[in-house]
A tleap script that builds the chain and sets N, CA, C and O, in Angstrom:
source leaprc.protein.ff14SB
mol = sequence {
  NMET LYS SER LYS SER THR LYS LYS LYS SER
  LYS VAL SER SER GLY GLY ASP ASN ALA VAL
  GLN GLN PHE LEU LEU TRP HIE SER GLU LYS
  ILE VAL VAL GLY ILE VAL VAL VAL VAL ALA
  LEU TRP PHE ALA MET LYS GLY LEU GLY TYR
  GLN THR LEU SER TRP GLN PRO SER GLU LEU
  GLU ARG VAL ALA GLY GLU ALA GLU THR ALA
  ILE ARG ASN ASN VAL ARG THR ALA GLU ASN
  GLU GLU ILE GLN ILE PHE ASP TYR ALA GLU
  PHE ALA LYS GLN ILE ARG VAL PRO VAL SER
  SER ALA PRO TYR ARG SER GLU SER ALA TRP
  LEU PRO ALA LEU GLY SER THR ARG PRO SER
  ALA PRO SER ALA GLN CGLU
}
set mol.1.N position { -2.592 34.727 101.320 }
set mol.1.CA position { -2.241 33.916 100.197 }
set mol.1.C position { -0.839 33.378 100.447 }
set mol.1.O position { 0.033 34.063 100.982 }
set mol.2.N position { -0.653 32.101 100.033 }
set mol.2.CA position { 0.543 31.395 100.291 }
set mol.2.C position { 1.403 31.634 99.098 }
set mol.2.O position { 0.963 31.686 97.950 }
set mol.3.N position { 2.749 31.788 99.459 }
set mol.3.CA position { 3.694 32.000 98.330 }
set mol.3.C position { 3.973 30.718 97.644 }
set mol.3.O position { 3.924 29.643 98.242 }
set mol.4.N position { 4.259 30.829 96.418 }
set mol.4.CA position { 4.513 29.555 95.601 }
set mol.4.C position { 5.931 29.126 95.765 }
set mol.4.O position { 6.298 28.089 95.212 }
set mol.5.N position { 6.769 29.845 96.488 }
set mol.5.CA position { 8.097 29.353 96.628 }
set mol.5.C position { 8.144 28.237 97.691 }
set mol.5.O position { 7.923 28.469 98.880 }
set mol.6.N position { 8.417 27.116 97.247 }
set mol.6.CA position { 8.493 25.973 98.159 }
set mol.6.C position { 10.010 25.740 98.312 }
set mol.6.O position { 10.801 25.952 97.393 }
set mol.7.N position { 10.346 25.315 99.467 }
set mol.7.CA position { 11.762 25.027 99.689 }
set mol.7.C position { 12.117 23.696 99.042 }
set mol.7.O position { 11.561 22.652 99.382 }
set mol.8.N position { 13.019 23.754 98.139 }
set mol.8.CA position { 13.511 22.556 97.549 }
set mol.8.C position { 14.758 22.098 98.300 }
set mol.8.O position { 15.591 22.911 98.701 }
set mol.9.N position { 14.871 20.777 98.485 }
set mol.9.CA position { 16.008 20.299 99.078 }
set mol.9.C position { 17.215 20.342 98.104 }
set mol.9.O position { 17.124 19.889 96.963 }
set mol.10.N position { 18.265 20.860 98.556 }
set mol.10.CA position { 19.400 20.857 97.668 }
set mol.10.C position { 20.012 19.516 97.546 }
set mol.10.O position { 19.742 18.627 98.353 }
set mol.11.N position { 20.897 19.332 96.478 }
set mol.11.CA position { 21.556 18.082 96.231 }
set mol.11.C position { 22.388 17.692 97.381 }
set mol.11.O position { 22.491 16.532 97.780 }
set mol.12.N position { 22.981 18.721 97.899 }
set mol.12.CA position { 23.997 18.494 99.031 }
set mol.12.C position { 23.323 17.851 100.233 }
set mol.12.O position { 23.902 16.972 100.871 }
set mol.13.N position { 22.079 18.290 100.555 }
set mol.13.CA position { 21.452 17.801 101.776 }
set mol.13.C position { 20.635 16.526 101.507 }
set mol.13.O position { 20.053 15.965 102.435 }
set mol.14.N position { 20.588 16.062 100.247 }
set mol.14.CA position { 19.876 14.824 100.068 }
set mol.14.C position { 20.731 13.630 100.575 }
set mol.14.O position { 21.962 13.661 100.556 }
set mol.15.N position { 20.051 12.639 101.001 }
set mol.15.CA position { 20.817 11.561 101.719 }
set mol.15.C position { 21.194 10.505 100.772 }
set mol.15.O position { 22.251 9.940 101.054 }
set mol.16.N position { 20.608 10.115 99.752 }
set mol.16.CA position { 20.917 8.909 98.952 }
set mol.16.C position { 22.240 8.859 98.230 }
set mol.16.O position { 23.190 8.217 98.678 }
set mol.17.N position { 22.287 9.537 97.119 }
set mol.17.CA position { 23.571 9.496 96.350 }
set mol.17.C position { 24.705 10.246 96.995 }
set mol.17.O position { 25.879 9.921 96.821 }
set mol.18.N position { 24.320 11.267 97.750 }
set mol.18.CA position { 25.465 11.956 98.426 }
set mol.18.C position { 26.205 11.136 99.473 }
set mol.18.O position { 27.415 11.264 99.661 }
set mol.19.N position { 25.451 10.310 100.129 }
set mol.19.CA position { 26.096 9.445 101.181 }
set mol.19.C position { 27.075 8.479 100.525 }
set mol.19.O position { 28.177 8.254 101.025 }
set mol.20.N position { 26.675 7.941 99.454 }
set mol.20.CA position { 27.585 7.056 98.704 }
set mol.20.C position { 28.792 7.765 98.149 }
set mol.20.O position { 29.904 7.238 98.187 }
set mol.21.N position { 28.579 8.965 97.631 }
set mol.21.CA position { 29.720 9.772 97.075 }
set mol.21.C position { 30.672 10.109 98.235 }
set mol.21.O position { 31.890 9.994 98.094 }
set mol.22.N position { 30.121 10.518 99.360 }
set mol.22.CA position { 30.983 10.858 100.505 }
set mol.22.C position { 31.760 9.679 100.913 }
set mol.22.O position { 32.971 9.787 101.103 }
set mol.23.N position { 31.124 8.522 101.067 }
set mol.23.CA position { 31.793 7.312 101.495 }
set mol.23.C position { 32.925 6.990 100.505 }
set mol.23.O position { 34.038 6.683 100.930 }
set mol.24.N position { 32.663 7.053 99.228 }
set mol.24.CA position { 33.724 6.742 98.267 }
set mol.24.C position { 34.840 7.836 98.245 }
set mol.24.O position { 36.012 7.548 98.005 }
set mol.25.N position { 34.429 9.060 98.500 }
set mol.25.CA position { 35.448 10.109 98.582 }
set mol.25.C position { 36.415 9.842 99.789 }
set mol.25.O position { 37.629 9.983 99.642 }
set mol.26.N position { 35.921 9.495 100.859 }
set mol.26.CA position { 36.763 9.344 102.049 }
set mol.26.C position { 37.450 7.998 102.130 }
set mol.26.O position { 38.490 7.876 102.777 }
set mol.27.N position { 36.915 7.025 101.513 }
set mol.27.CA position { 37.358 5.667 101.756 }
set mol.27.C position { 37.852 4.892 100.480 }
set mol.27.O position { 38.178 3.707 100.551 }
set mol.28.N position { 37.894 5.614 99.311 }
set mol.28.CA position { 38.231 4.896 98.078 }
set mol.28.C position { 39.682 4.422 98.091 }
set mol.28.O position { 39.950 3.322 97.607 }
set mol.29.N position { 40.666 5.222 98.638 }
set mol.29.CA position { 42.024 4.789 98.558 }
set mol.29.C position { 42.242 3.586 99.505 }
set mol.29.O position { 43.060 2.713 99.214 }
set mol.30.N position { 41.538 3.544 100.594 }
set mol.30.CA position { 41.630 2.385 101.548 }
set mol.30.C position { 41.111 1.146 100.836 }
set mol.30.O position { 41.678 0.058 100.947 }
set mol.31.N position { 40.051 1.332 100.123 }
set mol.31.CA position { 39.492 0.121 99.385 }
set mol.31.C position { 40.510 -0.386 98.363 }
set mol.31.O position { 40.738 -1.589 98.235 }
set mol.32.N position { 41.128 0.576 97.625 }
set mol.32.CA position { 42.122 0.167 96.610 }
set mol.32.C position { 43.290 -0.524 97.230 }
set mol.32.O position { 43.762 -1.528 96.697 }
set mol.33.N position { 43.791 -0.013 98.368 }
set mol.33.CA position { 44.906 -0.619 99.054 }
set mol.33.C position { 44.496 -2.048 99.596 }
set mol.33.O position { 45.291 -2.987 99.539 }
set mol.34.N position { 43.349 -2.162 100.072 }
set mol.34.CA position { 42.918 -3.477 100.549 }
set mol.34.C position { 42.781 -4.470 99.371 }
set mol.34.O position { 43.091 -5.647 99.555 }
set mol.35.N position { 42.346 -4.064 98.211 }
set mol.35.CA position { 42.248 -4.975 97.075 }
set mol.35.C position { 43.696 -5.394 96.656 }
set mol.35.O position { 43.938 -6.569 96.378 }
set mol.36.N position { 44.662 -4.414 96.613 }
set mol.36.CA position { 46.009 -4.715 96.236 }
set mol.36.C position { 46.622 -5.659 97.254 }
set mol.36.O position { 47.385 -6.537 96.853 }
set mol.37.N position { 46.354 -5.543 98.480 }
set mol.37.CA position { 46.950 -6.437 99.523 }
set mol.37.C position { 46.380 -7.859 99.257 }
set mol.37.O position { 47.128 -8.836 99.207 }
set mol.38.N position { 45.140 -7.942 99.101 }
set mol.38.CA position { 44.473 -9.303 98.833 }
set mol.38.C position { 45.064 -9.975 97.604 }
set mol.38.O position { 45.400 -11.159 97.608 }
set mol.39.N position { 45.177 -9.160 96.540 }
set mol.39.CA position { 45.725 -9.735 95.257 }
set mol.39.C position { 47.257 -10.191 95.536 }
set mol.39.O position { 47.681 -11.258 95.094 }
set mol.40.N position { 47.969 -9.404 96.217 }
set mol.40.CA position { 49.386 -9.704 96.522 }
set mol.40.C position { 49.491 -11.030 97.339 }
set mol.40.O position { 50.300 -11.911 97.048 }
set mol.41.N position { 48.613 -11.111 98.385 }
set mol.41.CA position { 48.611 -12.366 99.118 }
set mol.41.C position { 48.227 -13.539 98.329 }
set mol.41.O position { 48.836 -14.599 98.475 }
set mol.42.N position { 47.205 -13.414 97.457 }
set mol.42.CA position { 46.831 -14.459 96.613 }
set mol.42.C position { 47.989 -14.972 95.656 }
set mol.42.O position { 48.231 -16.164 95.470 }
set mol.43.N position { 48.655 -13.937 95.087 }
set mol.43.CA position { 49.856 -14.263 94.334 }
set mol.43.C position { 50.939 -14.988 95.080 }
set mol.43.O position { 51.555 -15.927 94.576 }
set mol.44.N position { 51.158 -14.537 96.284 }
set mol.44.CA position { 52.267 -15.091 97.225 }
set mol.44.C position { 51.838 -16.635 97.521 }
set mol.44.O position { 52.653 -17.550 97.398 }
set mol.45.N position { 50.574 -16.831 97.895 }
set mol.45.CA position { 50.163 -18.199 98.144 }
set mol.45.C position { 50.285 -19.140 96.946 }
set mol.45.O position { 50.660 -20.307 97.054 }
set mol.46.N position { 49.937 -18.545 95.779 }
set mol.46.CA position { 50.052 -19.374 94.511 }
set mol.46.C position { 51.540 -19.722 94.293 }
set mol.46.O position { 51.940 -20.853 94.015 }
set mol.47.N position { 52.336 -18.601 94.452 }
set mol.47.CA position { 53.795 -18.814 94.184 }
set mol.47.C position { 54.473 -19.801 95.105 }
set mol.47.O position { 55.398 -20.518 94.722 }
set mol.48.N position { 53.978 -19.817 96.349 }
set mol.48.CA position { 54.637 -20.732 97.344 }
set mol.48.C position { 54.056 -22.215 97.237 }
set mol.48.O position { 54.562 -23.135 97.880 }
set mol.49.N position { 53.055 -22.378 96.459 }
set mol.49.CA position { 52.466 -23.696 96.204 }
set mol.49.C position { 51.370 -24.064 97.111 }
set mol.49.O position { 50.986 -25.233 97.133 }
set mol.50.N position { 50.828 -23.162 97.868 }
set mol.50.CA position { 49.729 -23.505 98.708 }
set mol.50.C position { 48.426 -23.441 97.921 }
set mol.50.O position { 47.885 -22.374 97.630 }
set mol.51.N position { 47.966 -24.603 97.602 }
set mol.51.CA position { 46.685 -24.737 96.864 }
set mol.51.C position { 45.537 -24.512 97.750 }
set mol.51.O position { 44.640 -23.739 97.411 }
set mol.52.N position { 45.514 -25.128 98.839 }
set mol.52.CA position { 44.432 -24.964 99.818 }
set mol.52.C position { 45.074 -24.792 101.222 }
set mol.52.O position { 46.222 -25.180 101.439 }
set mol.53.N position { 44.358 -24.241 102.101 }
set mol.53.CA position { 44.917 -24.061 103.416 }
set mol.53.C position { 44.376 -25.069 104.413 }
set mol.53.O position { 44.562 -24.908 105.619 }
set mol.54.N position { 43.689 -26.136 103.913 }
set mol.54.CA position { 43.203 -27.238 104.698 }
set mol.54.C position { 44.232 -28.330 104.801 }
set mol.54.O position { 44.763 -28.728 103.764 }
set mol.55.N position { 44.544 -28.823 105.914 }
set mol.55.CA position { 45.470 -29.986 106.097 }
set mol.55.C position { 44.690 -31.128 106.700 }
set mol.55.O position { 43.810 -30.935 107.538 }
set mol.56.N position { 45.016 -32.269 106.276 }
set mol.56.CA position { 44.371 -33.459 106.722 }
set mol.56.C position { 44.920 -33.907 108.149 }
set mol.56.O position { 46.109 -33.808 108.455 }
set mol.57.N position { 44.011 -34.369 108.923 }
set mol.57.CA position { 44.523 -34.731 110.299 }
set mol.57.C position { 45.648 -35.788 110.298 }
set mol.57.O position { 46.532 -35.744 111.153 }
set mol.58.N position { 45.618 -36.688 109.390 }
set mol.58.CA position { 46.651 -37.738 109.302 }
set mol.58.C position { 47.937 -37.120 108.983 }
set mol.58.O position { 48.967 -37.529 109.521 }
set mol.59.N position { 47.938 -36.100 108.088 }
set mol.59.CA position { 49.228 -35.431 107.699 }
set mol.59.C position { 49.711 -34.618 108.972 }
set mol.59.O position { 50.903 -34.664 109.273 }
set mol.60.N position { 48.891 -33.937 109.664 }
set mol.60.CA position { 49.270 -33.223 110.826 }
set mol.60.C position { 49.851 -34.164 111.909 }
set mol.60.O position { 50.828 -33.805 112.566 }
set mol.61.N position { 49.260 -35.361 112.101 }
set mol.61.CA position { 49.793 -36.317 113.090 }
set mol.61.C position { 51.119 -36.785 112.640 }
set mol.61.O position { 52.001 -36.934 113.486 }
set mol.62.N position { 51.361 -37.045 111.330 }
set mol.62.CA position { 52.613 -37.500 110.778 }
set mol.62.C position { 53.711 -36.487 111.035 }
set mol.62.O position { 54.802 -36.827 111.493 }
set mol.63.N position { 53.407 -35.266 110.738 }
set mol.63.CA position { 54.448 -34.164 110.854 }
set mol.63.C position { 54.791 -33.961 112.361 }
set mol.63.O position { 55.944 -33.766 112.746 }
set mol.64.N position { 53.734 -34.018 113.167 }
set mol.64.CA position { 54.006 -33.850 114.663 }
set mol.64.C position { 54.835 -35.019 115.223 }
set mol.64.O position { 55.689 -34.833 116.089 }
set mol.65.N position { 54.568 -36.196 114.718 }
set mol.65.CA position { 55.337 -37.362 115.177 }
set mol.65.C position { 56.821 -37.246 114.739 }
set mol.65.O position { 57.722 -37.530 115.528 }
set mol.66.N position { 57.063 -36.828 113.482 }
set mol.66.CA position { 58.396 -36.588 113.047 }
set mol.66.C position { 59.109 -35.547 113.891 }
set mol.66.O position { 60.255 -35.745 114.296 }
set mol.67.N position { 58.439 -34.450 114.153 }
set mol.67.CA position { 59.093 -33.351 114.973 }
set mol.67.C position { 59.436 -33.843 116.390 }
set mol.67.O position { 60.464 -33.471 116.955 }
set mol.68.N position { 58.524 -34.713 116.969 }
set mol.68.CA position { 58.725 -35.206 118.326 }
set mol.68.C position { 59.905 -36.207 118.354 }
set mol.68.O position { 60.690 -36.197 119.302 }
set mol.69.N position { 60.033 -37.042 117.355 }
set mol.69.CA position { 61.154 -37.997 117.192 }
set mol.69.C position { 62.418 -37.173 116.988 }
set mol.69.O position { 63.430 -37.503 117.607 }
set mol.70.N position { 62.436 -36.215 116.239 }
set mol.70.CA position { 63.684 -35.379 115.993 }
set mol.70.C position { 64.076 -34.725 117.292 }
set mol.70.O position { 65.274 -34.655 117.564 }
set mol.71.N position { 63.194 -34.252 118.101 }
set mol.71.CA position { 63.544 -33.642 119.382 }
set mol.71.C position { 64.074 -34.689 120.308 }
set mol.71.O position { 65.094 -34.445 120.952 }
set mol.72.N position { 63.480 -35.799 120.421 }
set mol.72.CA position { 63.980 -36.790 121.372 }
set mol.72.C position { 65.295 -37.324 120.953 }
set mol.72.O position { 66.101 -37.698 121.805 }
set mol.73.N position { 65.558 -37.379 119.668 }
set mol.73.CA position { 66.953 -37.952 119.210 }
set mol.73.C position { 68.009 -36.921 119.021 }
set mol.73.O position { 69.070 -37.177 118.451 }
set mol.74.N position { 67.704 -35.746 119.508 }
set mol.74.CA position { 68.640 -34.588 119.463 }
set mol.74.C position { 69.765 -34.803 120.446 }
set mol.74.O position { 69.435 -34.832 121.632 }
set mol.75.N position { 71.004 -34.952 120.154 }
set mol.75.CA position { 72.161 -35.137 121.091 }
set mol.75.C position { 73.129 -34.038 120.827 }
set mol.75.O position { 74.330 -34.307 120.805 }
set mol.76.N position { 72.728 -32.873 120.632 }
set mol.76.CA position { 73.670 -31.855 120.362 }
set mol.76.C position { 74.378 -31.384 121.679 }
set mol.76.O position { 73.725 -31.067 122.673 }
set mol.77.N position { 75.672 -31.358 121.638 }
set mol.77.CA position { 76.468 -30.892 122.841 }
set mol.77.C position { 77.455 -29.939 122.282 }
set mol.77.O position { 77.642 -29.851 121.069 }
set mol.78.N position { 78.113 -29.194 123.196 }
set mol.78.CA position { 79.115 -28.229 122.767 }
set mol.78.C position { 80.298 -28.895 122.123 }
set mol.78.O position { 80.881 -28.349 121.186 }
set mol.79.N position { 80.689 -30.132 122.630 }
set mol.79.CA position { 81.774 -30.867 121.956 }
set mol.79.C position { 81.418 -31.357 120.582 }
set mol.79.O position { 82.257 -31.353 119.681 }
set mol.80.N position { 80.169 -31.785 120.405 }
set mol.80.CA position { 79.800 -32.283 119.043 }
set mol.80.C position { 79.732 -31.134 118.052 }
set mol.80.O position { 80.030 -31.297 116.869 }
set mol.81.N position { 79.339 -29.980 118.546 }
set mol.81.CA position { 79.211 -28.750 117.629 }
set mol.81.C position { 80.533 -27.948 117.573 }
set mol.81.O position { 80.614 -26.912 116.914 }
set mol.82.N position { 81.566 -28.455 118.282 }
set mol.82.CA position { 82.910 -27.739 118.347 }
set mol.82.C position { 82.731 -26.296 118.696 }
set mol.82.O position { 83.217 -25.393 118.015 }
set mol.83.N position { 82.011 -26.101 119.791 }
set mol.83.CA position { 81.817 -24.812 120.409 }
set mol.83.C position { 82.639 -24.632 121.613 }
set mol.83.O position { 82.553 -25.471 122.510 }
set mol.84.N position { 83.489 -23.545 121.735 }
set mol.84.CA position { 84.285 -23.333 122.855 }
set mol.84.C position { 83.498 -22.532 123.827 }
set mol.84.O position { 82.938 -21.484 123.507 }
set mol.85.N position { 83.463 -23.053 125.041 }
set mol.85.CA position { 82.585 -22.409 126.139 }
set mol.85.C position { 83.639 -21.663 127.041 }
set mol.85.O position { 84.600 -22.246 127.542 }
set mol.86.N position { 83.381 -20.351 127.199 }
set mol.86.CA position { 84.202 -19.511 127.941 }
set mol.86.C position { 83.732 -19.506 129.369 }
set mol.86.O position { 82.550 -19.319 129.661 }
set mol.87.N position { 84.704 -19.720 130.273 }
set mol.87.CA position { 84.298 -19.847 131.716 }
set mol.87.C position { 84.519 -18.458 132.366 }
set mol.87.O position { 85.620 -18.109 132.792 }
set mol.88.N position { 83.402 -17.683 132.417 }
set mol.88.CA position { 83.404 -16.324 132.948 }
set mol.88.C position { 83.670 -16.343 134.426 }
set mol.88.O position { 84.266 -15.390 134.929 }
set mol.89.N position { 83.262 -17.386 135.181 }
set mol.89.CA position { 83.495 -17.386 136.618 }
set mol.89.C position { 85.040 -17.452 136.862 }
set mol.89.O position { 85.514 -16.750 137.756 }
set mol.90.N position { 85.838 -18.253 136.119 }
set mol.90.CA position { 87.209 -18.382 136.321 }
set mol.90.C position { 87.927 -17.119 135.858 }
set mol.90.O position { 88.954 -16.753 136.431 }
set mol.91.N position { 87.422 -16.468 134.863 }
set mol.91.CA position { 87.937 -15.210 134.346 }
set mol.91.C position { 87.758 -14.127 135.354 }
set mol.91.O position { 88.634 -13.280 135.526 }
set mol.92.N position { 86.599 -14.136 136.051 }
set mol.92.CA position { 86.365 -13.150 137.095 }
set mol.92.C position { 87.312 -13.324 138.316 }
set mol.92.O position { 87.632 -12.345 138.991 }
set mol.93.N position { 87.730 -14.497 138.576 }
set mol.93.CA position { 88.648 -14.751 139.670 }
set mol.93.C position { 90.022 -14.184 139.308 }
set mol.93.O position { 90.737 -13.680 140.175 }
set mol.94.N position { 90.384 -14.266 138.048 }
set mol.94.CA position { 91.660 -13.769 137.620 }
set mol.94.C position { 91.719 -12.264 137.632 }
set mol.94.O position { 92.811 -11.712 137.769 }
set mol.95.N position { 90.611 -11.567 137.496 }
set mol.95.CA position { 90.592 -10.149 137.455 }
set mol.95.C position { 90.899 -9.617 138.819 }
set mol.95.O position { 91.499 -8.546 138.903 }
set mol.96.N position { 90.519 -10.311 139.964 }
set mol.96.CA position { 90.719 -9.821 141.277 }
set mol.96.C position { 92.152 -10.116 141.784 }
set mol.96.O position { 92.550 -9.627 142.841 }
set mol.97.N position { 92.922 -10.923 141.017 }
set mol.97.CA position { 94.372 -11.217 141.447 }
set mol.97.C position { 95.188 -9.933 141.136 }
set mol.97.O position { 95.085 -9.366 140.048 }
set mol.98.N position { 95.996 -9.497 142.123 }
set mol.98.CA position { 96.838 -8.344 141.824 }
set mol.98.C position { 97.813 -8.529 140.759 }
set mol.98.O position { 98.305 -9.646 140.592 }
set mol.99.N position { 98.152 -7.516 140.002 }
set mol.99.CA position { 99.091 -7.583 138.912 }
set mol.99.C position { 100.497 -7.271 139.448 }
set mol.99.O position { 100.644 -6.324 140.222 }
set mol.100.N position { 101.508 -8.013 139.075 }
set mol.100.CA position { 102.813 -7.756 139.519 }
set mol.100.C position { 103.392 -6.452 138.934 }
set mol.100.O position { 103.274 -6.214 137.732 }
set mol.101.N position { 104.010 -5.614 139.767 }
set mol.101.CA position { 104.467 -4.307 139.250 }
set mol.101.C position { 105.909 -4.428 138.876 }
set mol.101.O position { 106.494 -3.409 138.508 }
set mol.102.N position { 106.551 -5.584 138.933 }
set mol.102.CA position { 107.993 -5.749 138.631 }
set mol.102.C position { 108.304 -5.288 137.287 }
set mol.102.O position { 109.290 -4.561 137.168 }
set mol.103.N position { 107.586 -5.607 136.197 }
set mol.103.CA position { 108.071 -5.183 134.869 }
set mol.103.C position { 107.984 -3.703 134.677 }
set mol.103.O position { 108.556 -3.205 133.707 }
set mol.104.N position { 107.301 -2.937 135.541 }
set mol.104.CA position { 107.092 -1.517 135.391 }
set mol.104.C position { 107.938 -0.695 136.322 }
set mol.104.O position { 107.817 0.529 136.296 }
set mol.105.N position { 108.776 -1.264 137.133 }
set mol.105.CA position { 109.599 -0.531 138.079 }
set mol.105.C position { 110.781 0.093 137.352 }
set mol.105.O position { 111.280 -0.402 136.341 }
set mol.106.N position { 111.189 1.201 137.929 }
set mol.106.CA position { 112.326 1.929 137.439 }
set mol.106.C position { 113.231 2.303 138.658 }
set mol.106.O position { 112.717 2.452 139.767 }
set mol.107.N position { 114.522 2.450 138.471 }
set mol.107.CA position { 115.459 2.790 139.462 }
set mol.107.C position { 115.228 4.211 140.041 }
set mol.107.O position { 115.310 4.481 141.239 }
set mol.108.N position { 114.941 5.055 139.086 }
set mol.108.CA position { 114.770 6.461 139.399 }
set mol.108.C position { 113.409 6.973 138.858 }
set mol.108.O position { 112.819 6.380 137.955 }
set mol.109.N position { 112.975 8.009 139.400 }
set mol.109.CA position { 111.717 8.547 138.956 }
set mol.109.C position { 111.846 9.285 137.623 }
set mol.109.O position { 110.886 9.618 136.928 }
set mol.110.N position { 113.217 9.522 137.320 }
set mol.110.CA position { 113.402 10.307 136.171 }
set mol.110.C position { 114.851 9.875 135.539 }
set mol.110.O position { 115.830 9.612 136.237 }
set mol.111.N position { 114.833 9.847 134.264 }
set mol.111.CA position { 116.055 9.229 133.610 }
set mol.111.C position { 116.884 10.413 133.026 }
set mol.111.O position { 116.488 10.997 132.017 }
set mol.112.N position { 118.017 10.761 133.655 }
set mol.112.CA position { 118.832 11.810 133.126 }
set mol.112.C position { 119.510 11.382 131.829 }
set mol.112.O position { 119.882 12.243 131.031 }
set mol.113.N position { 119.680 10.104 131.595 }
set mol.113.CA position { 120.468 9.610 130.444 }
set mol.113.C position { 119.723 10.011 129.117 }
set mol.113.O position { 120.349 10.109 128.062 }
set mol.114.N position { 118.461 10.224 129.192 }
set mol.114.CA position { 117.751 10.591 127.901 }
set mol.114.C position { 117.897 12.063 127.520 }
set mol.114.O position { 117.336 12.526 126.527 }
set mol.115.N position { 118.655 12.774 128.326 }
set mol.115.CA position { 118.974 14.187 127.975 }
set mol.115.C position { 117.955 15.157 128.510 }
set mol.115.O position { 118.056 16.355 128.244 }
set mol.116.N position { 117.010 14.701 129.228 }
set mol.116.CA position { 115.997 15.632 129.745 }
set mol.116.C position { 116.549 16.185 131.101 }
set mol.116.O position { 117.173 15.466 131.882 }
set mol.117.N position { 116.305 17.394 131.315 }
set mol.117.CA position { 116.657 17.991 132.601 }
set mol.117.C position { 115.401 18.462 133.366 }
set mol.117.O position { 114.337 18.696 132.794 }
set mol.118.N position { 115.583 18.579 134.620 }
set mol.118.CA position { 114.495 19.073 135.389 }
set mol.118.C position { 114.254 20.536 135.034 }
set mol.118.O position { 115.207 21.271 134.775 }
set mol.119.N position { 112.994 20.967 135.018 }
set mol.119.CA position { 112.822 22.310 134.752 }
set mol.119.C position { 113.240 23.207 136.039 }
set mol.119.O position { 112.980 22.861 137.192 }
set mol.120.N position { 113.847 24.272 135.734 }
set mol.120.CA position { 114.333 25.093 136.855 }
set mol.120.C position { 113.230 26.108 137.220 }
set mol.120.O position { 112.334 26.431 136.440 }
set mol.121.N position { 113.366 26.560 138.418 }
set mol.121.CA position { 112.411 27.567 138.905 }
set mol.121.C position { 112.747 28.947 138.229 }
set mol.121.O position { 113.914 29.319 138.105 }
set mol.122.N position { 111.751 29.636 137.828 }
set mol.122.CA position { 112.056 31.022 137.207 }
set mol.122.C position { 112.905 31.842 138.274 }
set mol.122.O position { 112.628 31.881 139.473 }
set mol.123.N position { 113.896 32.441 137.720 }
set mol.123.CA position { 114.645 33.302 138.632 }
set mol.123.C position { 114.043 34.740 138.665 }
set mol.123.O position { 113.365 35.231 137.763 }
set mol.124.N position { 114.378 35.320 139.794 }
set mol.124.CA position { 113.774 36.568 140.089 }
set mol.124.C position { 114.565 37.694 139.233 }
set mol.124.O position { 114.011 38.774 139.033 }
set mol.125.N position { 115.751 37.459 138.773 }
set mol.125.CA position { 116.580 38.400 138.074 }
set mol.125.C position { 116.069 38.626 136.644 }
set mol.125.O position { 116.314 39.684 136.064 }
set mol.126.N position { 115.404 37.702 136.106 }
set mol.126.CA position { 115.016 37.860 134.728 }
set mol.126.C position { 113.877 38.845 134.574 }
set mol.126.O position { 113.424 39.096 133.457 }
savepdb mol mol.pdb
quit
């Protein structure tokens, strides 16, 4: 005789609703962050005045032509911009020139006029 106890599948092992719940459990915060980012980008685009992201070819050609003309007519130089250019090569040549020691010379190695005396050697009598 067969027993009447049939194995019922538990809710945990069923595939349908549990899979959706598991997906939402593991990925819900990522979905929320994605939605927040998309809304923030939408607000930024509206705030900057971008109505559409499509540009007409004639407008692109006009802007490119203006940029090319501005680049060709650019005559910026250091003199026009009042920029001082430092010559490092000349400075490097000056570094290798010996410095005169004349300002640092002294007649004696020690100046008794300042009241200092040479330290004496310790005596054996003390």
